[in-house]
C-alpha positions in Angstrom: -3.4 38.5 274.0 -0.7 38.3 276.7 2.0 37.5 274.1 1.2 40.5 271.9 1.8 43.1 274.6 4.5 45.6 273.8 7.8 45.5 275.7 11.0 47.4 276.0 14.4 45.9 275.5 15.6 47.5 278.7 13.1 45.4 280.7 14.5 42.1 279.5 17.4 40.4 281.3 20.7 41.2 279.6 22.5 38.0 280.5 23.0 35.0 282.7 24.8 35.8 285.9 26.1 32.2 286.3 27.7 31.8 282.9 28.5 35.5 282.3 27.1 35.2 278.7 24.9 37.9 277.1 21.4 37.1 276.0 19.9 38.5 272.8 18.8 41.7 274.5 22.2 42.1 276.1 23.9 42.4 272.7 21.7 45.2 271.4 23.5 48.1 273.2 26.9 46.7 272.1 25.8 46.4 268.5 24.5 50.0 268.5 27.8 51.3 269.8 29.8 49.2 267.3 27.6 50.4 264.4 28.0 54.0 265.3 31.8 53.6 265.7 32.1 51.9 262.3 30.1 54.7 260.7 32.2 57.5 262.3 35.4 55.7 261.3 34.2 55.2 257.7 33.3 58.9 257.4 36.6 60.0 258.8 38.7 57.8 256.5 36.6 58.9 253.5 37.1 62.5 254.4 40.9 62.1 254.8 41.3 60.2 251.6 39.2 62.6 249.7 41.2 65.5 251.0 44.5 63.8 250.0 43.2 63.1 246.5 42.1 66.7 246.1 45.4 68.1 247.3 47.4 65.8 245.0 45.3 66.4 241.9 45.0 70.2 242.1 48.2 72.1 242.7 46.6 75.5 242.2 43.1 75.5 243.6 42.3 79.1 242.7 43.0 80.0 239.1 43.6 83.7 238.6 
């Protein structure tokens, strides 16, 4: 039952100090930041491109 105890990623070592390489638990915060950055970048690019397409397609947005 010792191996089934719950753990937190924060409690695990993040890397080897001698070789300066990350362990598996050390990559998790970096992957989270990268994923959020890619999501924000994708959203912004989509919003800009959609706005450009709307501006080019509709010259008069409000028909009187």
